[in-house]
Backbone as CSV, one residue per row, in Angstrom:
resi,resn,N_x,N_y,N_z,CA_x,CA_y,CA_z,C_x,C_y,C_z
1,MET,0.888,-1.119,0.108,0.488,0.223,-0.278,1.033,1.170,0.113
2,ARG,0.823,2.120,-1.088,1.294,3.083,-1.125,1.068,4.412,-0.193
3,GLY,1.551,4.977,0.331,1.800,6.166,1.091,1.374,7.281,0.428
4,ASP,0.894,8.517,1.339,0.850,9.886,0.630,2.106,10.245,0.487
5,ILE,2.475,10.925,-0.540,3.754,11.613,-1.025,3.673,12.998,-0.203
6,ALA,4.346,13.891,0.161,4.371,14.951,0.847,5.362,15.794,-0.128
7,MET,4.779,16.942,-0.857,5.883,17.144,-1.984,6.230,18.808,-1.524
8,GLN,7.226,19.102,-1.266,7.539,20.345,-0.702,7.621,21.443,-1.673
9,LEU,6.762,22.442,-1.650,7.052,23.596,-2.693,8.552,24.572,-2.281
10,PRO,8.917,24.857,-3.397,10.224,25.915,-3.200,9.694,27.442,-2.460
11,ASP,10.789,27.665,-2.005,9.982,29.080,-0.805,9.699,30.412,-1.746
12,TRP,10.468,30.323,-3.150,9.780,31.534,-4.034,8.195,31.453,-4.235
13,LEU,8.119,30.190,-4.349,6.684,30.033,-4.769,5.837,30.220,-3.742
14,LYS,6.312,30.337,-2.569,5.287,30.596,-1.060,5.153,31.818,-1.150
15,LYS,6.087,32.735,-1.304,6.070,33.927,-1.492,4.650,34.431,-1.880
16,GLU,4.350,35.779,-1.222,2.818,36.452,-1.777,3.670,37.614,-2.594
17,GLU,3.252,37.645,-3.967,3.437,38.716,-4.597,2.539,40.045,-4.560
18,GLN,3.160,41.115,-4.418,3.121,42.242,-4.364,3.413,43.422,-5.370
19,TYR,2.450,43.263,-6.420,3.196,44.219,-7.814,2.246,45.487,-7.250
20,ASN,3.311,46.390,-7.466,2.596,47.983,-7.471,3.139,48.789,-8.263
21,PRO,2.569,48.712,-9.630,3.152,49.434,-11.121,3.417,50.920,-10.547
22,ASP,4.289,51.485,-11.477,4.825,52.759,-10.974,3.489,53.524,-11.807
23,GLN,3.077,54.862,-11.034,2.605,55.744,-11.823,3.139,56.101,-13.484
24,ASP,2.188,56.199,-14.259,2.358,56.646,-15.618,1.162,57.362,-16.266
25,ARG,1.914,58.481,-17.414,0.681,59.203,-17.852,0.180,58.711,-19.019
26,ASP,-1.198,58.298,-19.289,-1.860,57.899,-20.495,-2.169,59.241,-21.537
27,TYR,-1.724,60.068,-21.356,-2.043,61.364,-22.264,-2.306,61.055,-23.491
28,PHE,-1.504,60.611,-24.447,-1.717,60.356,-25.390,-2.924,59.253,-25.974
29,ILE,-2.998,58.204,-25.223,-4.106,57.158,-25.684,-5.558,58.114,-25.326
30,SER,-5.765,58.674,-23.693,-6.986,59.120,-23.241,-7.052,60.364,-24.141
31,ARG,-6.346,61.382,-24.732,-6.662,62.441,-25.680,-6.976,62.027,-26.986
32,SER,-6.406,60.741,-27.496,-6.817,60.110,-28.948,-8.034,59.609,-28.678
33,PHE,-8.302,59.015,-27.545,-9.641,58.421,-27.629,-10.851,59.142,-27.614
34,LEU,-10.155,60.389,-26.408,-11.542,61.140,-26.653,-12.066,62.179,-27.546
35,ARG,-11.107,62.137,-28.345,-11.264,63.080,-29.674,-11.783,62.313,-30.755
36,ILE,-11.600,61.244,-30.879,-12.102,59.890,-32.047,-13.345,59.782,-31.522
37,THR,-13.798,59.580,-30.047,-14.693,59.442,-29.699,-16.159,60.245,-29.737
38,GLY,-15.397,61.810,-30.011,-16.258,63.198,-30.046,-16.214,63.619,-31.349
39,ILE,-15.286,62.872,-32.549,-16.064,63.347,-33.589,-16.984,62.123,-34.298
40,LEU,-16.684,61.133,-33.715,-17.379,59.641,-34.244,-18.981,59.662,-33.735
41,ALA,-19.156,60.407,-32.323,-20.745,61.042,-32.027,-21.269,61.948,-32.792
42,ARG,-20.304,62.603,-33.716,-21.173,63.567,-34.548,-21.973,62.918,-35.677
43,TYR,-21.446,61.804,-35.990,-22.251,60.431,-37.298,-23.278,59.833,-36.288
44,GLU,-23.109,59.662,-35.163,-23.575,58.385,-34.431,-25.250,58.918,-33.895
45,SER,-24.745,59.901,-33.084,-25.974,60.189,-32.476,-26.184,62.227,-33.083
46,ALA,-26.382,62.708,-33.991,-26.721,63.892,-33.702,-28.052,63.486,-34.785
47,PRO,-29.159,64.107,-34.079,-30.436,64.083,-34.981,-30.334,65.405,-35.940
48,PRO,-31.067,65.205,-36.940,-31.377,66.091,-37.410,-32.141,67.797,-36.834
49,PHE,-31.557,68.790,-37.712,-32.185,70.187,-36.961,-33.941,70.079,-37.002
50,LEU,-34.487,69.695,-38.098,-35.764,69.519,-38.048,-36.274,68.256,-38.558
51,PRO,-37.362,68.044,-38.563,-38.217,67.367,-38.816,-38.232,67.218,-40.573
52,ASP,-38.383,65.885,-40.997,-38.374,65.657,-42.289,-39.822,66.694,-42.843
53,LYS,-40.662,66.617,-42.151,-42.015,67.350,-42.930,-41.654,68.776,-42.909
54,LEU,-40.677,69.578,-41.967,-40.217,71.066,-41.895,-39.092,71.258,-42.784
55,CYS,-38.578,70.375,-43.299,-37.232,70.617,-43.491,-36.902,70.495,-45.019
56,PRO,-36.522,71.392,-45.412,-36.426,71.583,-47.340,-35.587,70.544,-47.706
57,SER,-35.515,70.385,-49.124,-34.819,69.535,-49.646,-33.631,69.831,-49.714
58,PRO,-32.599,68.764,-49.810,-31.496,69.236,-49.570,-30.713,70.095,-51.097
59,MET,-31.222,69.804,-52.183,-30.886,70.725,-53.094,-31.314,72.355,-53.077
60,ALA,-32.648,72.303,-52.454,-32.608,73.707,-52.357,-31.804,74.271,-51.082
61,ALA,-31.761,73.669,-50.042,-30.749,74.234,-49.172,-29.395,74.753,-49.397
62,MET,-28.724,73.897,-50.416,-27.716,73.892,-50.847,-27.334,75.082,-51.689
63,LEU,-28.368,75.287,-52.446,-28.589,76.721,-53.135,-28.930,77.953,-52.376
64,PHE,-29.405,78.037,-51.383,-29.467,79.187,-50.882,-28.106,79.254,-49.716
65,LEU,-27.626,77.775,-49.343,-26.053,78.071,-48.971,-25.257,78.551,-49.704
66,LEU,-25.032,78.574,-50.929,-24.566,79.124,-51.502,-24.560,81.184,-52.140
67,LEU,-26.195,80.833,-52.164,-26.511,82.294,-52.581,-26.271,83.249,-51.347
68,LEU,-26.325,82.439,-49.584,-25.979,83.106,-48.706,-24.435,83.455,-48.415
69,LEU,-23.405,82.734,-48.633,-22.381,82.687,-48.689,-21.812,83.792,-49.876
70,LEU,-22.170,83.812,-50.763,-21.817,84.652,-51.775,-21.819,86.334,-51.527
71,LEU,-23.366,86.593,-50.707,-23.764,87.755,-50.274,-22.907,88.291,-48.992
72,ILE,-22.533,87.190,-48.428,-21.667,87.318,-47.283,-20.404,87.725,-47.538
73,VAL,-19.775,87.268,-48.300,-18.568,87.521,-48.495,-18.435,89.162,-49.486
74,THR,-19.516,89.066,-50.345,-19.199,90.443,-51.187,-19.909,91.949,-50.263
75,SER,-20.568,91.435,-49.331,-21.088,92.319,-48.413,-20.114,93.492,-48.103
76,SER,-20.535,94.894,-48.209,-19.856,95.577,-47.645,-20.582,96.445,-46.533
77,GLN,-21.159,96.128,-46.054,-22.169,96.878,-45.148,-22.444,96.088,-43.745
78,PRO,-22.249,96.603,-42.819,-22.393,95.797,-41.448,-23.827,95.237,-41.382
79,TYR,-24.971,96.379,-41.285,-26.037,96.074,-41.062,-26.833,95.008,-41.938
80,PHE,-26.145,94.692,-42.926,-26.852,93.428,-43.875,-26.114,91.811,-42.712
81,LEU,-24.477,92.240,-42.495,-23.963,91.063,-41.554,-24.652,90.858,-40.497
82,TYR,-25.196,91.947,-39.695,-25.988,91.740,-38.438,-27.408,91.071,-38.958
83,THR,-28.580,91.470,-40.107,-29.051,90.769,-40.158,-29.315,89.092,-40.417
84,VAL,-27.860,88.695,-41.348,-27.908,87.298,-41.318,-27.298,86.821,-40.262
85,ALA,-26.683,87.115,-39.325,-26.286,86.873,-37.882,-27.514,86.719,-36.907
86,ALA,-28.606,87.659,-37.424,-29.708,87.487,-36.346,-30.789,86.627,-36.974
87,LEU,-30.670,85.956,-38.167,-31.375,85.238,-38.572,-30.470,83.646,-38.269
88,LEU,-28.868,83.481,-38.181,-28.788,82.372,-37.858,-28.519,82.211,-36.406
89,LEU,-28.572,82.937,-35.702,-28.481,82.819,-34.277,-29.984,82.420,-34.044
90,ALA,-31.043,83.081,-34.507,-32.625,82.743,-34.440,-32.894,81.297,-34.724
91,LEU,-32.363,80.865,-35.777,-32.235,79.326,-36.054,-31.712,78.581,-35.087
92,LEU,-30.297,78.785,-34.668,-29.734,78.193,-34.004,-29.934,78.320,-32.371
93,ALA,-30.947,78.924,-32.004,-31.325,79.185,-30.457,-33.096,77.878,-30.697
94,LEU,-32.867,77.498,-31.531,-34.115,76.633,-31.817,-33.422,74.934,-31.159
95,GLN,-32.215,74.850,-31.342,-31.720,73.687,-30.949,-31.275,73.339,-29.317
96,ASP,-30.687,72.260,-28.790,-30.362,71.692,-27.584,-28.814,72.603,-27.494
97,GLY,-28.516,72.823,-26.247,-27.037,73.307,-25.314,-25.984,72.736,-26.049
98,ARG,-25.890,71.601,-26.384,-24.506,71.130,-26.848,-24.290,70.751,-28.058
99,ARG,-25.447,71.262,-29.249,-25.418,71.246,-30.516,-25.041,72.922,-30.890
100,ILE,-25.745,73.566,-29.820,-24.992,75.224,-29.791,-23.389,75.532,-29.504
101,SER,-23.355,74.488,-28.376,-21.666,74.727,-28.453,-20.988,74.307,-29.266
102,ARG,-21.248,72.881,-30.006,-20.584,72.590,-31.168,-21.079,73.135,-32.152
103,LEU,-21.408,74.260,-32.638,-21.359,75.073,-33.903,-20.808,76.241,-33.334
104,LEU,-20.820,76.803,-32.293,-20.653,78.305,-31.907,-18.984,78.004,-31.657
105,LEU,-18.405,77.108,-31.040,-16.871,77.293,-30.787,-16.404,77.313,-32.017
106,PRO,-16.390,76.147,-32.938,-15.636,76.290,-33.847,-15.765,78.049,-35.054
107,SER,-16.990,78.313,-35.037,-17.173,79.268,-35.457,-16.142,80.566,-34.899
108,LEU,-16.587,80.806,-33.360,-15.728,81.464,-32.945,-14.037,81.496,-32.921
109,LEU,-13.771,80.142,-33.228,-12.363,80.163,-32.869,-11.974,80.430,-34.424
110,ALA,-12.773,80.018,-35.486,-12.530,80.948,-36.699,-12.203,82.487,-37.142
111,ALA,-13.375,82.959,-36.286,-13.334,84.443,-36.262,-12.152,84.655,-35.386
112,LEU,-11.472,84.540,-34.477,-10.296,85.144,-33.844,-9.193,84.495,-34.402
113,PHE,-9.381,83.635,-35.044,-8.061,83.453,-36.314,-8.054,84.144,-37.354
114,SER,-8.929,84.270,-37.760,-9.095,85.463,-38.744,-8.825,86.768,-37.907
115,LEU,-8.810,87.143,-37.296,-8.886,88.437,-36.471,-6.986,88.441,-36.262
116,PHE,-7.033,87.401,-35.584,-5.192,87.352,-35.085,-4.443,87.757,-36.254
117,ILE,-4.868,86.945,-37.768,-4.544,87.098,-38.791,-4.403,88.737,-39.182
118,LEU,-5.493,89.381,-39.059,-5.472,90.570,-39.732,-5.402,91.798,-38.694
119,LEU,-4.750,91.248,-37.760,-4.353,92.564,-36.360,-3.148,93.378,-36.913
120,PRO,-2.431,92.799,-37.843,-1.397,94.164,-38.197,-1.860,95.069,-39.120
121,ALA,-2.863,94.782,-40.147,-3.527,95.436,-40.980,-4.503,96.532,-39.986
122,ILE,-5.043,96.191,-39.262,-6.120,96.663,-38.488,-5.316,97.866,-37.757
123,LEU,-4.300,97.534,-37.050,-3.119,98.622,-36.448,-2.900,99.626,-37.462
124,MET,-2.519,99.594,-38.234,-1.323,99.753,-39.629,-2.687,100.540,-40.509
125,THR,-3.793,100.670,-40.935,-4.867,100.980,-41.642,-6.289,101.721,-40.902
126,THR,-6.863,102.283,-41.383,-8.076,102.752,-40.829,-9.517,102.697,-41.812
127,ASN,-8.860,101.380,-42.732,-9.927,100.830,-43.117,-11.460,100.385,-42.190
128,PRO,-12.484,100.515,-42.326,-13.442,99.688,-41.457,-13.793,98.313,-42.229
129,LEU,-13.950,98.246,-43.148,-13.980,97.163,-43.435,-13.008,95.806,-43.183
130,THR,-11.999,95.798,-42.887,-11.119,94.900,-42.123,-11.752,94.347,-41.220
131,LEU,-12.562,95.581,-40.453,-12.998,94.844,-39.443,-14.038,93.907,-39.453
132,LEU,-14.873,93.508,-40.768,-15.745,93.178,-41.245,-15.742,91.446,-41.498
133,LEU,-14.347,91.070,-41.883,-13.861,90.030,-42.345,-14.220,89.162,-41.302
134,PRO,-13.445,89.536,-39.855,-13.824,88.021,-38.916,-15.200,88.140,-38.776
135,VAL,-16.099,89.022,-38.598,-17.615,88.900,-38.677,-18.015,87.835,-39.791
136,LYS,-17.580,88.046,-41.044,-17.784,87.281,-42.161,-17.430,85.620,-41.878
137,THR,-16.092,85.485,-41.486,-15.497,84.597,-41.065,-16.902,83.618,-40.554
138,PHE,-17.132,84.251,-39.224,-18.178,83.525,-38.125,-19.096,83.465,-38.995
139,LEU,-19.738,84.011,-39.667,-20.954,83.777,-40.287,-21.083,82.387,-41.571
140,THR,-19.873,82.291,-41.987,-19.650,81.866,-42.822,-19.668,80.304,-42.749
141,VAL,-18.615,80.143,-41.615,-18.928,78.563,-40.672,-19.540,78.240,-39.827
142,LEU,-20.650,79.376,-39.552,-21.653,79.172,-38.604,-22.656,78.472,-39.781
143,ALA,-22.711,79.044,-40.484,-23.692,78.931,-41.709,-23.537,77.438,-42.583
144,SER,-22.553,77.340,-42.638,-22.059,75.894,-43.102,-22.398,74.530,-42.072
145,GLY,-21.927,75.330,-41.063,-22.279,73.964,-40.002,-23.516,73.670,-39.660
146,ILE,-24.855,74.885,-40.098,-26.048,74.737,-39.710,-26.368,74.144,-40.983
147,PHE,-26.143,73.772,-42.014,-26.318,73.247,-43.280,-25.814,71.933,-43.143
148,THR,-24.975,71.307,-42.633,-24.272,70.040,-42.619,-25.220,69.156,-41.692
149,GLY,-25.772,70.267,-40.262,-26.606,69.578,-38.970,-28.013,69.521,-39.684
150,LEU,-28.211,69.905,-40.986,-29.759,69.340,-41.442,-29.943,67.818,-42.177
151,TYR,-28.638,67.697,-42.622,-28.763,66.370,-43.225,-27.806,65.542,-42.862
152,PRO,-27.985,64.076,-43.241,-26.940,63.069,-43.195,-25.978,63.272,-44.136
153,TRP,-24.599,63.129,-44.242,-23.685,62.930,-45.250,-24.245,62.137,-46.748
154,ASN,-25.100,61.452,-46.325,-25.281,60.553,-47.274,-26.293,61.341,-48.465
155,ARG,-27.157,62.027,-48.092,-28.296,63.120,-48.462,-27.546,64.433,-49.062
156,ILE,-26.680,64.689,-48.414,-25.859,65.945,-49.133,-24.845,65.458,-50.228
157,THR,-24.309,64.325,-50.421,-23.899,64.182,-51.179,-24.821,63.593,-52.307
158,ALA,-25.794,62.828,-52.550,-26.990,62.623,-53.111,-27.253,64.258,-53.826
159,ALA,-27.337,65.110,-52.830,-27.582,66.393,-53.625,-26.468,66.882,-54.282
160,ILE,-25.657,66.707,-54.549,-24.351,67.242,-55.432,-24.601,66.491,-56.850
161,SER,-25.307,65.329,-57.056,-25.565,65.180,-58.548,-26.608,65.795,-59.000
162,TRP,-27.550,66.110,-58.111,-28.208,67.506,-59.152,-27.787,68.652,-60.034
163,PHE,-26.202,69.002,-59.594,-25.238,70.042,-59.972,-24.753,69.006,-61.137
164,HIS,-25.013,67.990,-61.733,-24.215,67.908,-62.752,-22.959,67.349,-62.297
165,VAL,-22.321,67.136,-61.115,-21.042,66.359,-60.625,-20.813,65.060,-61.384
166,PRO,-19.787,64.830,-61.940,-19.245,63.340,-62.236,-19.675,62.540,-60.931
167,GLN,-20.316,61.479,-61.571,-20.917,60.277,-60.500,-19.474,60.099,-59.742
168,LEU,-18.292,59.865,-60.618,-17.281,59.079,-60.019,-16.682,59.936,-58.933
169,ALA,-16.709,61.588,-59.360,-16.483,62.519,-57.877,-16.834,62.170,-57.111
170,ILE,-18.501,62.009,-57.086,-19.871,61.602,-55.862,-19.081,60.396,-55.008
171,PHE,-18.739,59.444,-55.903,-18.349,58.186,-55.192,-17.127,58.269,-54.938
172,ILE,-16.217,58.968,-54.792,-14.923,59.021,-54.685,-15.621,59.652,-52.735
173,LEU,-16.160,60.769,-53.111,-16.522,61.600,-51.749,-17.464,60.755,-51.034
174,ASP,-18.411,60.010,-51.627,-19.001,59.061,-50.529,-18.061,58.166,-49.809
175,THR,-17.417,57.546,-50.686,-16.872,56.316,-50.222,-15.888,56.880,-49.276
176,ALA,-15.261,58.193,-49.676,-13.912,58.927,-48.502,-14.675,58.709,-47.140
177,LEU,-15.649,59.513,-46.910,-16.417,59.853,-45.546,-17.050,58.143,-44.820
178,ARG,-17.485,57.392,-45.865,-17.720,56.343,-45.300,-16.664,55.757,-44.605
179,TYR,-15.406,55.583,-45.261,-14.315,54.901,-44.763,-13.552,55.662,-43.783
180,ILE,-13.622,56.937,-43.430,-13.309,57.809,-42.400,-14.051,57.640,-41.278
181,TYR,-15.356,57.237,-41.174,-16.182,56.624,-40.098,-15.422,55.227,-39.721
182,LEU,-15.720,54.164,-40.593,-15.368,52.752,-40.108,-13.927,52.952,-40.001
183,LEU,-12.579,53.785,-40.380,-11.343,53.529,-39.698,-11.105,54.411,-38.522
184,GLY,-12.482,55.242,-38.384,-12.054,55.601,-36.850,-13.177,54.857,-35.714
185,SER,-14.163,54.130,-36.327,-14.290,52.689,-35.435,-13.196,52.163,-34.945
186,LEU,-12.911,51.829,-35.954,-11.374,50.777,-35.688,-10.432,51.054,-34.803
187,SER,-10.203,52.694,-35.151,-9.058,53.045,-34.373,-9.360,53.624,-32.694
188,ARG,-10.473,53.590,-32.492,-11.217,53.742,-31.078,-11.047,52.541,-30.619
189,GLU,-11.507,51.524,-31.251,-11.365,49.857,-30.771,-9.785,49.685,-30.714
190,PHE,-8.936,49.864,-31.392,-7.427,49.642,-31.055,-7.073,50.531,-29.698
191,LEU,-7.545,51.750,-29.821,-7.236,52.575,-28.285,-7.583,51.839,-27.404
192,THR,-8.614,51.664,-27.234,-9.563,50.864,-26.078,-8.523,49.704,-25.619
193,ALA,-8.287,48.752,-26.521,-7.798,47.574,-26.171,-5.911,47.807,-25.795
194,LEU,-5.437,49.229,-26.377,-4.118,49.425,-25.714,-4.535,50.241,-24.371
195,GLN,-5.629,50.933,-24.123,-5.525,51.497,-22.656,-6.059,50.275,-21.730
196,LEU,-6.599,49.078,-22.147,-6.839,48.403,-20.958,-5.744,47.342,-21.105
197,ARG,-4.879,47.171,-21.728,-3.507,46.107,-21.732,-2.058,47.149,-21.129
198,SER,-2.459,48.262,-21.277,-1.448,49.050,-20.368,-1.242,49.232,-19.325
199,ILE,-0.205,48.237,-18.297,0.027,48.011,-17.053,1.366,48.880,-16.739
200,GLY,1.255,49.355,-15.523,2.687,50.249,-15.383,3.131,51.059,-15.899
201,GLN,4.418,51.548,-15.712,5.221,52.495,-16.561,5.877,51.911,-18.155
202,ASN,5.336,52.793,-19.177,5.729,52.641,-20.509,6.794,53.502,-20.900
203,ARG,8.068,53.521,-21.225,8.715,54.861,-21.513,8.787,54.547,-23.037
204,GLN,8.401,53.542,-23.877,8.291,53.732,-25.240,7.149,53.758,-25.713
205,LYS,6.440,55.020,-25.809,5.149,55.288,-26.354,5.225,55.164,-28.031
206,SER,6.108,55.720,-28.391,6.097,55.800,-29.866,5.930,54.316,-29.953
207,TRP,6.289,53.220,-29.601,5.896,51.689,-30.065,4.635,51.706,-30.288
208,ALA,4.138,52.174,-28.905,2.564,51.642,-28.670,1.934,52.492,-29.830
209,MET,2.135,53.503,-30.284,1.690,54.592,-31.296,2.013,54.166,-32.564
210,ALA,3.058,53.297,-33.112,3.622,52.801,-34.212,2.154,51.429,-34.593
211,GLY,2.327,50.832,-33.298,1.580,49.301,-33.425,0.110,49.893,-33.492
212,VAL,-0.565,51.261,-33.132,-1.850,51.125,-33.469,-2.016,51.541,-34.896
213,VAL,-0.883,52.559,-35.438,-0.838,53.048,-36.594,-0.544,52.087,-37.846
214,GLY,0.234,51.297,-37.434,0.472,49.965,-38.048,-0.680,49.157,-38.555
215,ASN,-1.612,48.460,-37.456,-2.474,47.843,-37.689,-3.586,48.690,-38.314
216,LEU,-3.782,49.932,-38.285,-5.167,50.509,-39.322,-4.804,50.791,-40.465
217,PHE,-3.583,50.774,-40.656,-2.871,50.852,-42.565,-3.161,49.370,-42.637
218,LEU,-3.058,48.470,-42.124,-2.848,47.030,-42.744,-4.967,46.846,-42.663
219,LYS,-5.572,47.194,-41.822,-6.755,47.181,-41.846,-7.353,47.810,-43.003
220,SER,-7.005,49.387,-43.313,-7.370,49.556,-44.129,-7.003,49.230,-45.748
221,GLN,-5.737,48.818,-45.835,-5.680,48.015,-46.672,-6.470,47.271,-47.218
222,GLU,-6.824,46.184,-46.229,-7.454,44.776,-46.650,-8.885,45.186,-46.998
223,MET,-9.466,46.301,-46.170,-10.611,46.994,-46.720,-10.784,47.464,-47.876
224,SER,-9.705,48.141,-48.530,-9.553,48.513,-49.619,-9.786,47.311,-50.881
225,GLN,-8.993,46.615,-50.262,-8.961,45.188,-51.658,-10.030,44.355,-51.336
226,GLU,-10.844,44.440,-50.261,-12.406,43.889,-50.177,-13.376,44.460,-50.657
227,MET,-13.075,45.623,-51.158,-14.192,46.531,-51.957,-14.043,46.294,-53.223
228,TYR,-12.841,46.241,-53.330,-12.118,46.241,-54.741,-12.774,45.344,-55.598
229,HIS,-12.360,43.694,-54.627,-13.165,42.530,-55.323,-14.583,42.432,-55.379
230,ALA,-15.696,43.947,-54.076,-16.729,43.500,-54.336,-16.985,44.255,-55.800
231,MET,-16.644,45.301,-55.910,-17.260,46.294,-57.198,-16.985,45.078,-58.607
232,GLN,-15.910,44.244,-58.340,-15.484,43.826,-59.985,-16.757,42.172,-59.959
233,CYS,-17.337,41.886,-58.581,-18.306,41.022,-58.612,-19.369,41.227,-59.153
234,ARG,-19.588,42.958,-58.486,-20.978,43.450,-59.021,-21.091,43.854,-60.508
235,GLY,-20.099,44.068,-61.031,-19.626,44.524,-62.369,-19.792,46.397,-62.187
236,PHE,-19.267,46.577,-61.343,-19.549,48.017,-61.196,-18.701,48.765,-62.565
237,THR,-19.420,49.748,-63.304,-19.116,50.387,-64.655,-19.213,51.559,-64.352
238,GLY,-18.855,52.174,-62.924,-18.627,53.837,-63.316,-19.842,54.360,-62.401
239,THR,-21.206,53.961,-63.032,-22.697,54.745,-62.421,-22.507,54.329,-61.082
240,TYR,-22.801,55.705,-60.370,-23.120,55.466,-59.150,-24.550,55.887,-58.449
241,PRO,-25.416,55.341,-58.881,-26.980,55.767,-58.596,-27.198,55.872,-57.056
242,HIS,-28.003,56.948,-56.891,-28.278,57.237,-55.328,-30.098,57.252,-55.056
243,SER,-30.154,56.723,-54.026,-31.965,56.500,-53.603,-32.794,57.446,-54.080
244,HIS,-33.274,57.196,-54.562,-34.476,58.579,-54.919,-35.013,59.507,-53.823
245,GLN,-35.112,61.048,-54.286,-35.538,61.632,-53.241,-36.161,62.835,-54.343
246,ARG,-36.636,63.553,-53.872,-37.469,64.336,-54.312,-36.245,65.741,-54.682
247,ALA,-36.462,66.706,-55.739,-36.040,67.598,-55.683,-36.381,69.083,-55.025
248,TRP,-37.585,69.032,-54.748,-38.041,69.963,-54.374,-39.286,69.510,-53.585
249,GLN,-39.279,70.567,-52.398,-40.380,70.268,-51.238,-41.407,71.301,-51.029
250,PRO,-42.292,71.347,-50.233,-43.020,72.370,-50.027,-42.729,72.966,-49.038
251,ALA,-41.574,72.888,-47.993,-40.968,74.276,-47.239,-39.540,74.397,-47.648
252,ASP,-39.519,74.289,-49.235,-38.613,75.133,-50.070,-39.175,76.509,-49.898
253,ILE,-40.673,76.816,-50.136,-41.038,78.218,-50.482,-40.557,79.139,-49.329
254,VAL,-40.185,78.567,-48.418,-39.864,79.333,-47.121,-38.576,79.707,-47.599
255,LEU,-37.357,79.271,-48.061,-35.937,79.270,-48.222,-36.289,80.199,-49.249
256,LEU,-37.413,80.038,-50.663,-37.044,81.348,-51.500,-37.740,82.346,-50.986
257,LEU,-38.394,82.752,-50.162,-38.871,83.509,-49.597,-38.053,84.635,-48.950
258,THR,-37.142,83.754,-47.952,-35.793,84.068,-47.166,-34.804,84.806,-48.243
259,ALA,-34.632,84.026,-48.982,-33.650,84.550,-50.137,-33.682,85.658,-50.706
260,THR,-35.280,85.805,-51.337,-35.782,86.936,-51.934,-35.220,88.358,-51.126
261,ALA,-35.855,87.964,-49.883,-36.097,89.154,-48.638,-34.244,89.490,-48.702
262,LEU,-33.323,88.682,-48.311,-31.909,88.610,-48.264,-31.235,89.336,-49.348
263,LEU,-31.904,89.261,-50.612,-31.312,89.618,-51.796,-31.759,91.094,-51.997
264,PHE,-33.198,91.604,-51.089,-33.372,92.760,-51.753,-32.850,93.581,-50.578
265,ILE,-32.572,93.261,-49.095,-31.943,93.913,-48.589,-30.341,94.225,-48.778
266,TYR,-29.943,93.424,-49.565,-28.425,93.333,-49.967,-28.479,94.623,-51.102
267,LEU,-29.064,94.346,-51.848,-29.249,95.322,-52.864,-29.474,96.969,-52.458
268,ARG,-30.334,96.935,-51.560,-30.843,98.417,-50.741,-29.808,98.472,-50.307
269,LEU,-28.977,97.909,-49.417,-27.969,98.583,-48.687,-27.180,98.906,-49.752
270,GLU,-26.588,98.130,-50.890,-25.327,98.329,-51.310,-25.959,99.747,-52.315
271,MET,-26.678,100.023,-52.454,-27.549,100.936,-53.175,-27.509,100.593,-54.396
272,LEU,-27.890,99.484,-54.396,-27.982,99.086,-56.273,-29.189,99.185,-56.727
273,LEU,-30.493,99.582,-55.682,-31.570,100.037,-56.677,-32.255,101.389,-56.361
């Protein structure tokens, strides 16, 4: 009859491990993660400004935006710019606080940057029109932001086809926007995995950044090859049809009246009537 055999464990195996990793800053990971998450949140959870019944067609809104930008850039009267500012701010006041800050912040930063660039000209000359350039920058950026908030990006690219833009250019633009979103989602997942696996102090953060960028490049190359093979299998001939949408809607009458009123005010203040 065999007796129990007692196994003697070594001393180093009996010791209790106390692992206290050194403090380290993950500013790059956290900052990159928050930045990418903030950009993707605009595509994922941004509701439209207006309901579909009250929203004008993308083509009419794009034409109105082009006319508005032309009037803003060529205007030399501050009262017309104040009128446009009142119109845009009234439309912006109907939105929630998060969207207001999201649109006002880049507009104000662009205006401040324009003011900084024009500061020598403002100090050396007495031309009052120089002071209108930051205001025009603010209004153009704000108007473009409001337009992009009205519709999703696929409806905007579909509206470009009404202007007889080549379908290949629309396809490249639409595909680029789609893959920016997909690669942004992948980079967010890579940064999340890197942050979860980062323990202790890493003195070679450039290797971690290189790993994220390298994996993202390989994944983008793989996705481009898969898309190319999918286009070959489906017999892509260069035509890129969009989903059918109406060129005009009843809400376009409001844009037409607003454009007429702004054009009249512009011509009246510019003394062309």
